[in-house]
All heavy atoms as TSV, in Angstrom:
chain	resi	resn	atom	element	x	y	z
A	1	MET	N	N	96.104	294.196	122.324
A	1	MET	CA	C	94.916	294.885	122.732
A	1	MET	C	C	93.764	293.867	122.871
A	1	MET	O	O	93.511	293.096	121.957
A	1	MET	CB	C	94.543	295.950	121.712
A	1	MET	CG	C	93.222	296.614	121.977
A	1	MET	SD	S	92.843	297.814	120.672
A	1	MET	CE	C	91.220	298.267	121.206
A	2	GLN	N	N	93.107	293.884	123.957
A	2	GLN	CA	C	91.938	293.034	124.197
A	2	GLN	C	C	90.686	293.763	123.649
A	2	GLN	O	O	90.387	294.864	124.055
A	2	GLN	CB	C	91.760	292.741	125.697
A	2	GLN	CG	C	90.574	291.875	126.013
A	2	GLN	CD	C	90.757	290.423	125.519
A	2	GLN	OE1	O	91.875	290.008	125.274
A	2	GLN	NE2	N	89.692	289.710	125.372
A	3	LYS	N	N	90.000	293.122	122.700
A	3	LYS	CA	C	88.825	293.747	122.081
A	3	LYS	C	C	87.574	293.232	122.760
A	3	LYS	O	O	87.384	292.016	122.917
A	3	LYS	CB	C	88.767	293.425	120.597
A	3	LYS	CG	C	89.944	293.964	119.814
A	3	LYS	CD	C	89.797	293.705	118.346
A	3	LYS	CE	C	89.819	292.227	118.050
A	3	LYS	NZ	N	89.759	291.917	116.629
A	4	PRO	N	N	86.660	294.119	123.179
A	4	PRO	CA	C	85.426	293.689	123.800
A	4	PRO	C	C	84.443	293.074	122.801
A	4	PRO	O	O	83.562	292.321	123.158
A	4	PRO	CB	C	84.843	294.973	124.386
A	4	PRO	CG	C	85.440	296.052	123.548
A	4	PRO	CD	C	86.786	295.560	123.137
A	5	ASP	N	N	84.596	293.382	121.534
A	5	ASP	CA	C	83.704	292.918	120.500
A	5	ASP	C	C	84.547	292.340	119.363
A	5	ASP	O	O	85.432	293.011	118.842
A	5	ASP	CB	C	82.870	294.102	120.016
A	5	ASP	CG	C	81.869	293.754	118.919
A	5	ASP	OD1	O	81.899	292.616	118.421
A	5	ASP	OD2	O	81.042	294.599	118.582
A	6	PRO	N	N	84.301	291.078	118.931
A	6	PRO	CA	C	85.121	290.498	117.878
A	6	PRO	C	C	84.938	291.179	116.510
A	6	PRO	O	O	85.715	290.977	115.627
A	6	PRO	CB	C	84.654	289.045	117.828
A	6	PRO	CG	C	83.306	289.040	118.430
A	6	PRO	CD	C	83.291	290.163	119.444
A	7	LEU	N	N	83.899	292.011	116.374
A	7	LEU	CA	C	83.701	292.738	115.103
A	7	LEU	C	C	84.381	294.083	115.121
A	7	LEU	O	O	84.451	294.750	114.108
A	7	LEU	CB	C	82.197	292.917	114.842
A	7	LEU	CG	C	81.390	291.649	114.697
A	7	LEU	CD1	C	79.927	291.968	114.500
A	7	LEU	CD2	C	81.895	290.789	113.555
A	8	MET	N	N	84.895	294.504	116.293
A	8	MET	CA	C	85.557	295.785	116.435
A	8	MET	C	C	87.035	295.675	115.994
A	8	MET	O	O	87.730	294.771	116.420
A	8	MET	CB	C	85.494	296.264	117.881
A	8	MET	CG	C	86.042	297.655	118.094
A	8	MET	SD	S	85.819	298.176	119.783
A	8	MET	CE	C	87.303	297.523	120.510
A	9	SER	N	N	87.441	296.549	115.154
A	9	SER	CA	C	88.802	296.510	114.627
A	9	SER	C	C	89.780	297.052	115.652
A	9	SER	O	O	89.515	298.054	116.320
A	9	SER	CB	C	88.882	297.326	113.345
A	9	SER	OG	O	90.172	297.293	112.832
A	10	ALA	N	N	90.945	296.406	115.780
A	10	ALA	CA	C	91.997	296.874	116.672
A	10	ALA	C	C	92.967	297.799	115.927
A	10	ALA	O	O	93.850	298.361	116.542
A	10	ALA	CB	C	92.763	295.698	117.270
A	11	ALA	N	N	92.818	297.934	114.629
A	11	ALA	CA	C	93.690	298.749	113.840
A	11	ALA	C	C	92.868	299.574	112.845
A	11	ALA	O	O	91.703	299.305	112.613
A	11	ALA	CB	C	94.685	297.863	113.082
A	12	TYR	N	N	93.513	300.531	112.232
A	12	TYR	CA	C	92.843	301.378	111.266
A	12	TYR	C	C	92.807	300.686	109.886
A	12	TYR	O	O	93.658	299.891	109.576
A	12	TYR	CB	C	93.552	302.731	111.125
A	12	TYR	CG	C	93.458	303.548	112.386
A	12	TYR	CD1	C	94.534	303.675	113.225
A	12	TYR	CD2	C	92.282	304.174	112.736
A	12	TYR	CE1	C	94.457	304.431	114.401
A	12	TYR	CE2	C	92.170	304.913	113.898
A	12	TYR	CZ	C	93.278	305.037	114.709
A	12	TYR	OH	O	93.172	305.784	115.865
A	13	GLY	N	N	91.810	301.055	109.106
A	13	GLY	CA	C	91.702	300.526	107.757
A	13	GLY	C	C	91.432	299.015	107.743
A	13	GLY	O	O	90.734	298.499	108.592
A	14	ALA	N	N	92.000	298.353	106.789
A	14	ALA	CA	C	91.782	296.906	106.618
A	14	ALA	C	C	92.917	296.109	107.248
A	14	ALA	O	O	93.148	294.980	106.854
A	14	ALA	CB	C	91.639	296.594	105.149
A	15	CYS	N	N	93.615	296.671	108.218
A	15	CYS	CA	C	94.756	295.993	108.830
A	15	CYS	C	C	94.319	294.852	109.742
A	15	CYS	O	O	95.060	293.893	109.899
A	15	CYS	CB	C	95.607	296.976	109.613
A	15	CYS	SG	S	96.339	298.246	108.582
A	16	ASP	N	N	93.175	294.946	110.354
A	16	ASP	CA	C	92.726	293.899	111.269
A	16	ASP	C	C	91.891	292.870	110.501
A	16	ASP	O	O	90.678	292.956	110.383
A	16	ASP	CB	C	91.886	294.517	112.397
A	16	ASP	CG	C	91.671	293.536	113.550
A	16	ASP	OD1	O	91.764	292.301	113.302
A	16	ASP	OD2	O	91.386	293.955	114.662
A	17	ILE	N	N	92.606	291.905	109.949
A	17	ILE	CA	C	92.001	290.895	109.107
A	17	ILE	C	C	90.993	290.035	109.872
A	17	ILE	O	O	89.942	289.695	109.334
A	17	ILE	CB	C	93.072	290.025	108.440
A	17	ILE	CG1	C	93.924	290.913	107.524
A	17	ILE	CG2	C	92.472	288.875	107.671
A	17	ILE	CD1	C	95.166	290.242	107.006
A	18	GLU	N	N	91.262	289.751	111.142
A	18	GLU	CA	C	90.343	288.930	111.923
A	18	GLU	C	C	88.978	289.628	112.077
A	18	GLU	O	O	87.927	289.001	111.893
A	18	GLU	CB	C	90.930	288.649	113.316
A	18	GLU	CG	C	90.008	287.817	114.179
A	18	GLU	CD	C	90.543	287.621	115.585
A	18	GLU	OE1	O	91.599	288.169	115.913
A	18	GLU	OE2	O	89.881	286.887	116.343
A	19	ALA	N	N	88.986	290.907	112.380
A	19	ALA	CA	C	87.720	291.653	112.525
A	19	ALA	C	C	86.975	291.732	111.207
A	19	ALA	O	O	85.751	291.572	111.179
A	19	ALA	CB	C	87.995	293.065	113.065
A	20	GLN	N	N	87.688	291.950	110.122
A	20	GLN	CA	C	87.050	292.005	108.822
A	20	GLN	C	C	86.431	290.640	108.438
A	20	GLN	O	O	85.306	290.595	107.930
A	20	GLN	CB	C	88.063	292.437	107.739
A	20	GLN	CG	C	88.616	293.826	107.927
A	20	GLN	CD	C	87.543	294.915	107.898
A	20	GLN	OE1	O	86.559	294.795	107.190
A	20	GLN	NE2	N	87.741	295.945	108.713
A	21	ASN	N	N	87.129	289.575	108.714
A	21	ASN	CA	C	86.608	288.232	108.451
A	21	ASN	C	C	85.383	287.928	109.318
A	21	ASN	O	O	84.436	287.282	108.846
A	21	ASN	CB	C	87.679	287.160	108.641
A	21	ASN	CG	C	88.706	287.165	107.511
A	21	ASN	OD1	O	88.420	287.615	106.410
A	21	ASN	ND2	N	89.878	286.686	107.808
A	22	ASN	N	N	85.401	288.379	110.554
A	22	ASN	CA	C	84.247	288.179	111.441
A	22	ASN	C	C	83.022	288.915	110.887
A	22	ASN	O	O	81.889	288.411	110.958
A	22	ASN	CB	C	84.549	288.692	112.860
A	22	ASN	CG	C	85.504	287.779	113.591
A	22	ASN	OD1	O	85.704	286.637	113.220
A	22	ASN	ND2	N	86.139	288.331	114.621
A	23	ARG	N	N	83.218	290.100	110.346
A	23	ARG	CA	C	82.117	290.860	109.755
A	23	ARG	C	C	81.526	290.113	108.541
A	23	ARG	O	O	80.309	290.065	108.370
A	23	ARG	CB	C	82.561	292.248	109.325
A	23	ARG	CG	C	82.802	293.164	110.488
A	23	ARG	CD	C	83.149	294.567	109.981
A	23	ARG	NE	N	83.427	295.407	111.120
A	23	ARG	CZ	C	84.556	296.062	111.306
A	23	ARG	NH1	N	85.511	295.990	110.421
A	23	ARG	NH2	N	84.747	296.808	112.379
A	24	ILE	N	N	82.397	289.564	107.736
A	24	ILE	CA	C	81.945	288.837	106.548
A	24	ILE	C	C	81.105	287.625	106.954
A	24	ILE	O	O	79.999	287.401	106.400
A	24	ILE	CB	C	83.131	288.398	105.686
A	24	ILE	CG1	C	83.819	289.621	105.061
A	24	ILE	CG2	C	82.714	287.420	104.614
A	24	ILE	CD1	C	85.168	289.324	104.444
A	25	VAL	N	N	81.565	286.868	107.919
A	25	VAL	CA	C	80.841	285.691	108.379
A	25	VAL	C	C	79.506	286.103	108.962
A	25	VAL	O	O	78.468	285.470	108.700
A	25	VAL	CB	C	81.683	284.892	109.424
A	25	VAL	CG1	C	80.870	283.837	110.099
A	25	VAL	CG2	C	82.902	284.301	108.749
A	26	TRP	N	N	79.491	287.163	109.761
A	26	TRP	CA	C	78.253	287.647	110.404
A	26	TRP	C	C	77.232	288.098	109.365
A	26	TRP	O	O	76.055	287.731	109.426
A	26	TRP	CB	C	78.612	288.778	111.356
A	26	TRP	CG	C	77.468	289.372	112.098
A	26	TRP	CD1	C	76.570	288.716	112.884
A	26	TRP	CD2	C	77.092	290.744	112.126
A	26	TRP	NE1	N	75.670	289.613	113.395
A	26	TRP	CE2	C	75.972	290.852	112.947
A	26	TRP	CE3	C	77.615	291.874	111.532
A	26	TRP	CZ2	C	75.352	292.069	113.185
A	26	TRP	CZ3	C	77.009	293.085	111.785
A	26	TRP	CH2	C	75.886	293.164	112.606
A	27	LEU	N	N	77.661	288.893	108.374
A	27	LEU	CA	C	76.738	289.360	107.359
A	27	LEU	C	C	76.222	288.203	106.492
A	27	LEU	O	O	75.046	288.173	106.086
A	27	LEU	CB	C	77.382	290.425	106.492
A	27	LEU	CG	C	77.523	291.796	107.140
A	27	LEU	CD1	C	78.354	292.726	106.255
A	27	LEU	CD2	C	76.165	292.402	107.434
A	28	GLU	N	N	77.081	287.228	106.210
A	28	GLU	CA	C	76.632	286.070	105.443
A	28	GLU	C	C	75.576	285.289	106.210
A	28	GLU	O	O	74.582	284.815	105.610
A	28	GLU	CB	C	77.839	285.165	105.111
A	28	GLU	CG	C	77.493	283.966	104.264
A	28	GLU	CD	C	77.070	284.344	102.840
A	28	GLU	OE1	O	77.364	285.451	102.382
A	28	GLU	OE2	O	76.443	283.500	102.199
A	29	MET	N	N	75.752	285.143	107.538
A	29	MET	CA	C	74.751	284.467	108.350
A	29	MET	C	C	73.406	285.195	108.288
A	29	MET	O	O	72.357	284.573	108.136
A	29	MET	CB	C	75.227	284.363	109.806
A	29	MET	CG	C	74.276	283.604	110.680
A	29	MET	SD	S	73.858	284.256	112.311
A	29	MET	CE	C	74.026	285.972	112.270
A	30	LEU	N	N	73.429	286.534	108.401
A	30	LEU	CA	C	72.191	287.308	108.315
A	30	LEU	C	C	71.558	287.193	106.931
A	30	LEU	O	O	70.328	287.099	106.804
A	30	LEU	CB	C	72.475	288.769	108.657
A	30	LEU	CG	C	72.874	289.063	110.095
A	30	LEU	CD1	C	73.244	290.567	110.232
A	30	LEU	CD2	C	71.808	288.663	111.081
A	31	TYR	N	N	72.391	287.215	105.899
A	31	TYR	CA	C	71.904	287.077	104.520
A	31	TYR	C	C	71.156	285.767	104.332
A	31	TYR	O	O	70.032	285.732	103.787
A	31	TYR	CB	C	73.119	287.152	103.598
A	31	TYR	CG	C	72.832	287.045	102.110
A	31	TYR	CD1	C	72.491	288.157	101.391
A	31	TYR	CD2	C	72.915	285.820	101.459
A	31	TYR	CE1	C	72.244	288.066	100.021
A	31	TYR	CE2	C	72.689	285.716	100.113
A	31	TYR	CZ	C	72.354	286.851	99.400
A	31	TYR	OH	O	72.104	286.759	98.052
A	32	LEU	N	N	71.720	284.673	104.819
A	32	LEU	CA	C	71.066	283.364	104.708
A	32	LEU	C	C	69.848	283.282	105.610
A	32	LEU	O	O	68.833	282.677	105.263
A	32	LEU	CB	C	72.069	282.257	105.022
A	32	LEU	CG	C	73.228	282.113	104.051
A	32	LEU	CD1	C	74.242	281.113	104.567
A	32	LEU	CD2	C	72.728	281.755	102.654
A	33	HIS	N	N	69.918	283.877	106.807
A	33	HIS	CA	C	68.789	283.871	107.747
A	33	HIS	C	C	67.567	284.492	107.113
A	33	HIS	O	O	66.448	284.007	107.318
A	33	HIS	CB	C	69.209	284.613	109.023
A	33	HIS	CG	C	68.068	284.839	109.967
A	33	HIS	ND1	N	67.540	283.842	110.740
A	33	HIS	CD2	C	67.377	285.967	110.263
A	33	HIS	CE1	C	66.562	284.332	111.474
A	33	HIS	NE2	N	66.434	285.627	111.212
A	34	GLU	N	N	67.757	285.556	106.366
A	34	GLU	CA	C	66.623	286.251	105.709
A	34	GLU	C	C	66.168	285.548	104.445
A	34	GLU	O	O	65.141	285.897	103.884
A	34	GLU	CB	C	67.006	287.685	105.394
A	34	GLU	CG	C	66.950	288.589	106.553
A	34	GLU	CD	C	66.672	290.039	106.145
A	34	GLU	OE1	O	66.692	290.359	104.947
A	34	GLU	OE2	O	66.431	290.825	107.068
A	35	GLY	N	N	66.965	284.595	103.952
A	35	GLY	CA	C	66.599	283.928	102.717
A	35	GLY	C	C	66.912	284.710	101.465
A	35	GLY	O	O	66.330	284.484	100.407
A	36	ARG	N	N	67.833	285.646	101.573
A	36	ARG	CA	C	68.197	286.474	100.412
A	36	ARG	C	C	68.939	285.684	99.362
A	36	ARG	O	O	69.166	286.174	98.270
A	36	ARG	CB	C	68.997	287.692	100.849
A	36	ARG	CG	C	68.190	288.671	101.662
A	36	ARG	CD	C	68.976	289.938	101.932
A	36	ARG	NE	N	68.233	290.840	102.807
A	36	ARG	CZ	C	68.561	292.124	102.974
A	36	ARG	NH1	N	69.584	292.638	102.339
A	36	ARG	NH2	N	67.839	292.874	103.788
A	37	ASN	N	N	69.299	284.470	99.652
A	37	ASN	CA	C	69.953	283.604	98.649
A	37	ASN	C	C	68.943	282.953	97.728
A	37	ASN	O	O	69.313	282.389	96.710
A	37	ASN	CB	C	70.777	282.526	99.364
A	37	ASN	CG	C	69.972	281.699	100.343
A	37	ASN	OD1	O	69.128	282.214	101.070
A	37	ASN	ND2	N	70.234	280.425	100.385
A	38	ARG	N	N	67.657	283.064	98.029
A	38	ARG	CA	C	66.611	282.476	97.195
A	38	ARG	C	C	66.254	283.428	96.047
A	38	ARG	O	O	66.184	284.658	96.229
A	38	ARG	CB	C	65.348	282.182	98.014
A	38	ARG	CG	C	65.558	281.126	99.080
A	38	ARG	CD	C	64.243	280.707	99.743
A	38	ARG	NE	N	63.294	281.795	99.871
A	38	ARG	CZ	C	62.985	282.416	100.991
A	38	ARG	NH1	N	63.580	282.078	102.122
A	38	ARG	NH2	N	62.089	283.383	101.019
A	39	ALA	N	N	65.966	282.864	94.901
A	39	ALA	CA	C	65.645	283.663	93.696
A	39	ALA	C	C	64.367	284.488	93.866
A	39	ALA	O	O	64.217	285.535	93.242
A	39	ALA	CB	C	65.537	282.743	92.502
A	40	ASP	N	N	63.436	284.036	94.728
A	40	ASP	CA	C	62.173	284.745	94.874
A	40	ASP	C	C	62.207	285.858	95.919
A	40	ASP	O	O	61.213	286.553	96.118
A	40	ASP	CB	C	61.041	283.767	95.192
A	40	ASP	CG	C	61.231	283.044	96.522
A	40	ASP	OD1	O	62.382	282.943	96.988
A	40	ASP	OD2	O	60.246	282.548	97.079
A	41	HIS	N	N	63.323	286.030	96.593
A	41	HIS	CA	C	63.431	287.080	97.609
A	41	HIS	C	C	63.592	288.444	96.918
A	41	HIS	O	O	64.403	288.575	95.986
A	41	HIS	CB	C	64.623	286.838	98.549
A	41	HIS	CG	C	64.573	287.644	99.799
A	41	HIS	ND1	N	64.930	288.957	99.815
A	41	HIS	CD2	C	64.221	287.309	101.050
A	41	HIS	CE1	C	64.791	289.434	101.050
A	41	HIS	NE2	N	64.358	288.453	101.824
A	42	PRO	N	N	62.843	289.467	97.357
A	42	PRO	CA	C	62.934	290.780	96.694
A	42	PRO	C	C	64.299	291.466	96.818
A	42	PRO	O	O	64.615	292.353	96.024
A	42	PRO	CB	C	61.851	291.628	97.368
A	42	PRO	CG	C	61.485	290.884	98.601
A	42	PRO	CD	C	61.838	289.463	98.408
A	43	GLN	N	N	65.121	291.041	97.789
A	43	GLN	CA	C	66.461	291.647	97.951
A	43	GLN	C	C	67.553	290.614	97.706
A	43	GLN	O	O	68.630	290.699	98.259
A	43	GLN	CB	C	66.598	292.237	99.345
A	43	GLN	CG	C	65.737	293.474	99.558
A	43	GLN	CD	C	65.959	294.075	100.907
A	43	GLN	OE1	O	65.797	293.397	101.923
A	43	GLN	NE2	N	66.313	295.348	100.924
A	44	GLN	N	N	67.269	289.671	96.818
A	44	GLN	CA	C	68.280	288.657	96.482
A	44	GLN	C	C	69.552	289.333	95.980
A	44	GLN	O	O	69.493	290.248	95.169
A	44	GLN	CB	C	67.756	287.701	95.396
A	44	GLN	CG	C	68.781	286.637	95.048
A	44	GLN	CD	C	68.530	286.006	93.692
A	44	GLN	OE1	O	67.807	286.539	92.858
A	44	GLN	NE2	N	69.119	284.864	93.492
A	45	GLY	N	N	70.695	288.893	96.477
A	45	GLY	CA	C	71.972	289.428	96.058
A	45	GLY	C	C	72.392	290.697	96.756
A	45	GLY	O	O	73.470	291.207	96.508
A	46	LEU	N	N	71.570	291.229	97.659
A	46	LEU	CA	C	71.898	292.479	98.351
A	46	LEU	C	C	72.141	292.246	99.844
A	46	LEU	O	O	71.408	291.526	100.491
A	46	LEU	CB	C	70.728	293.479	98.219
A	46	LEU	CG	C	70.384	293.933	96.788
A	46	LEU	CD1	C	69.161	294.820	96.820
A	46	LEU	CD2	C	71.542	294.645	96.152
A	47	TYR	N	N	73.164	292.860	100.355
A	47	TYR	CA	C	73.471	292.821	101.795
A	47	TYR	C	C	73.027	294.110	102.473
A	47	TYR	O	O	73.160	294.272	103.672
A	47	TYR	CB	C	74.962	292.592	102.011
A	47	TYR	CG	C	75.420	291.198	101.649
A	47	TYR	CD1	C	75.578	290.809	100.345
A	47	TYR	CD2	C	75.650	290.260	102.658
A	47	TYR	CE1	C	75.991	289.533	100.014
A	47	TYR	CE2	C	76.044	288.979	102.343
A	47	TYR	CZ	C	76.241	288.622	101.017
A	47	TYR	OH	O	76.634	287.350	100.710
A	48	THR	N	N	72.476	295.015	101.707
A	48	THR	CA	C	72.046	296.341	102.165
A	48	THR	C	C	71.013	296.231	103.309
A	48	THR	O	O	70.035	295.498	103.177
A	48	THR	CB	C	71.450	297.135	101.027
A	48	THR	OG1	O	72.373	297.193	99.967
A	48	THR	CG2	C	71.082	298.539	101.472
A	49	GLY	N	N	71.272	296.929	104.414
A	49	GLY	CA	C	70.316	297.007	105.508
A	49	GLY	C	C	70.330	295.880	106.504
A	49	GLY	O	O	69.570	295.894	107.467
A	50	LEU	N	N	71.179	294.863	106.310
A	50	LEU	CA	C	71.191	293.725	107.222
A	50	LEU	C	C	71.602	294.122	108.641
A	50	LEU	O	O	70.973	293.708	109.599
A	50	LEU	CB	C	72.126	292.616	106.706
A	50	LEU	CG	C	71.594	291.827	105.515
A	50	LEU	CD1	C	72.689	290.921	104.969
A	50	LEU	CD2	C	70.375	290.998	105.909
A	51	PHE	N	N	72.641	294.925	108.768
A	51	PHE	CA	C	73.080	295.325	110.114
A	51	PHE	C	C	71.996	296.116	110.812
A	51	PHE	O	O	71.655	295.835	111.953
A	51	PHE	CB	C	74.354	296.169	110.051
A	51	PHE	CG	C	74.690	296.797	111.366
A	51	PHE	CD1	C	75.317	296.047	112.355
A	51	PHE	CD2	C	74.385	298.115	111.636
A	51	PHE	CE1	C	75.588	296.615	113.582
A	51	PHE	CE2	C	74.670	298.688	112.871
A	51	PHE	CZ	C	75.296	297.920	113.831
A	52	LYS	N	N	71.455	297.108	110.150
A	52	LYS	CA	C	70.445	297.972	110.772
A	52	LYS	C	C	69.224	297.188	111.194
A	52	LYS	O	O	68.637	297.435	112.248
A	52	LYS	CB	C	70.059	299.077	109.793
A	52	LYS	CG	C	69.178	300.132	110.406
A	52	LYS	CD	C	68.989	301.309	109.456
A	52	LYS	CE	C	68.189	302.389	110.137
A	52	LYS	NZ	N	68.039	303.550	109.273
A	53	LYS	N	N	68.822	296.210	110.401
A	53	LYS	CA	C	67.626	295.445	110.685
A	53	LYS	C	C	67.821	294.473	111.849
A	53	LYS	O	O	66.910	294.213	112.612
A	53	LYS	CB	C	67.187	294.688	109.436
A	53	LYS	CG	C	65.905	293.930	109.594
A	53	LYS	CD	C	65.441	293.359	108.287
A	53	LYS	CE	C	64.138	292.594	108.460
A	53	LYS	NZ	N	63.694	292.015	107.186
A	54	HIS	N	N	69.018	293.923	111.998
A	54	HIS	CA	C	69.237	292.793	112.921
A	54	HIS	C	C	70.134	293.081	114.113
A	54	HIS	O	O	70.283	292.221	114.971
A	54	HIS	CB	C	69.806	291.588	112.156
A	54	HIS	CG	C	68.855	291.026	111.164
A	54	HIS	ND1	N	67.760	290.268	111.509
A	54	HIS	CD2	C	68.817	291.130	109.813
A	54	HIS	CE1	C	67.113	289.911	110.421
A	54	HIS	NE2	N	67.716	290.427	109.378
A	55	HIS	N	N	70.755	294.230	114.194
A	55	HIS	CA	C	71.774	294.420	115.237
A	55	HIS	C	C	71.215	294.365	116.654
A	55	HIS	O	O	71.926	294.036	117.586
A	55	HIS	CB	C	72.546	295.724	115.019
A	55	HIS	CG	C	71.849	296.969	115.432
A	55	HIS	ND1	N	70.872	297.554	114.667
A	55	HIS	CD2	C	71.946	297.712	116.550
A	55	HIS	CE1	C	70.424	298.614	115.291
A	55	HIS	NE2	N	71.045	298.750	116.440
A	56	LEU	N	N	69.940	294.650	116.871
A	56	LEU	CA	C	69.399	294.681	118.243
A	56	LEU	C	C	69.190	293.291	118.832
A	56	LEU	O	O	69.191	293.160	120.047
A	56	LEU	CB	C	68.084	295.468	118.278
A	56	LEU	CG	C	68.232	296.970	118.076
A	56	LEU	CD1	C	66.875	297.633	118.070
A	56	LEU	CD2	C	69.133	297.586	119.132
A	57	TRP	N	N	69.039	292.253	118.031
A	57	TRP	CA	C	68.821	290.924	118.597
A	57	TRP	C	C	70.105	290.166	118.834
A	57	TRP	O	O	70.086	289.076	119.382
A	57	TRP	CB	C	67.832	290.086	117.758
A	57	TRP	CG	C	68.274	289.718	116.367
A	57	TRP	CD1	C	67.964	290.375	115.220
A	57	TRP	CD2	C	69.050	288.585	115.984
A	57	TRP	NE1	N	68.500	289.738	114.142
A	57	TRP	CE2	C	69.186	288.632	114.559
A	57	TRP	CE3	C	69.645	287.539	116.658
A	57	TRP	CZ2	C	69.894	287.674	113.863
A	57	TRP	CZ3	C	70.361	286.594	115.943
A	57	TRP	CH2	C	70.472	286.668	114.554
A	58	LEU	N	N	71.236	290.765	118.513
A	58	LEU	CA	C	72.527	290.087	118.737
A	58	LEU	C	C	72.989	290.344	120.180
A	58	LEU	O	O	72.790	291.431	120.719
A	58	LEU	CB	C	73.553	290.603	117.753
A	58	LEU	CG	C	73.244	290.210	116.317
A	58	LEU	CD1	C	74.133	291.004	115.359
A	58	LEU	CD2	C	73.463	288.745	116.129
A	59	PRO	N	N	73.615	289.358	120.798
A	59	PRO	CA	C	74.127	289.521	122.175
A	59	PRO	C	C	75.059	290.713	122.281
A	59	PRO	O	O	75.921	290.909	121.419
A	59	PRO	CB	C	74.877	288.208	122.460
A	59	PRO	CG	C	74.358	287.247	121.461
A	59	PRO	CD	C	73.925	288.050	120.253
A	60	GLY	N	N	74.911	291.508	123.315
A	60	GLY	CA	C	75.782	292.666	123.565
A	60	GLY	C	C	75.370	293.898	122.816
A	60	GLY	O	O	76.038	294.916	122.898
A	61	SER	N	N	74.297	293.845	122.053
A	61	SER	CA	C	73.835	295.012	121.312
A	61	SER	C	C	72.929	295.875	122.165
A	61	SER	O	O	72.264	295.404	123.074
A	61	SER	CB	C	73.075	294.580	120.071
A	61	SER	OG	O	73.906	293.853	119.194
A	62	ASP	N	N	72.932	297.138	121.881
A	62	ASP	CA	C	71.970	298.039	122.523
A	62	ASP	C	C	71.452	299.025	121.479
A	62	ASP	O	O	71.869	298.992	120.315
A	62	ASP	CB	C	72.574	298.750	123.719
A	62	ASP	CG	C	73.790	299.586	123.377
A	62	ASP	OD1	O	73.987	299.905	122.176
A	62	ASP	OD2	O	74.545	299.938	124.291
A	63	GLU	N	N	70.568	299.909	121.870
A	63	GLU	CA	C	69.957	300.812	120.912
A	63	GLU	C	C	70.902	301.928	120.467
A	63	GLU	O	O	70.637	302.619	119.521
A	63	GLU	CB	C	68.669	301.406	121.473
A	63	GLU	CG	C	67.612	300.353	121.644
A	63	GLU	CD	C	66.299	300.933	122.144
A	63	GLU	OE1	O	66.131	302.161	122.096
A	63	GLU	OE2	O	65.464	300.164	122.586
A	64	ASN	N	N	71.994	302.150	121.173
A	64	ASN	CA	C	72.907	303.234	120.840
A	64	ASN	C	C	73.945	302.682	119.939
A	64	ASN	O	O	74.847	302.628	119.589
A	64	ASN	CB	C	73.516	303.858	122.094
A	64	ASN	CG	C	72.412	304.472	122.912
A	64	ASN	OD1	O	71.450	305.000	122.377
A	64	ASN	ND2	N	72.562	304.428	124.222
């Protein structure tokens, strides 16, 4: 199956390891971009809200 988005899973559950790994790398990049790895950041240690806050500036994203 050809996937249009590397974050989209081609299988149900956790069977698509490549898509799951892509998500982890993407969220880690957003986490570091925001500086959440710094001790003085109010959301240090949290990945909560990263997708919702940043998904529109990523290539291929839209408001829907």
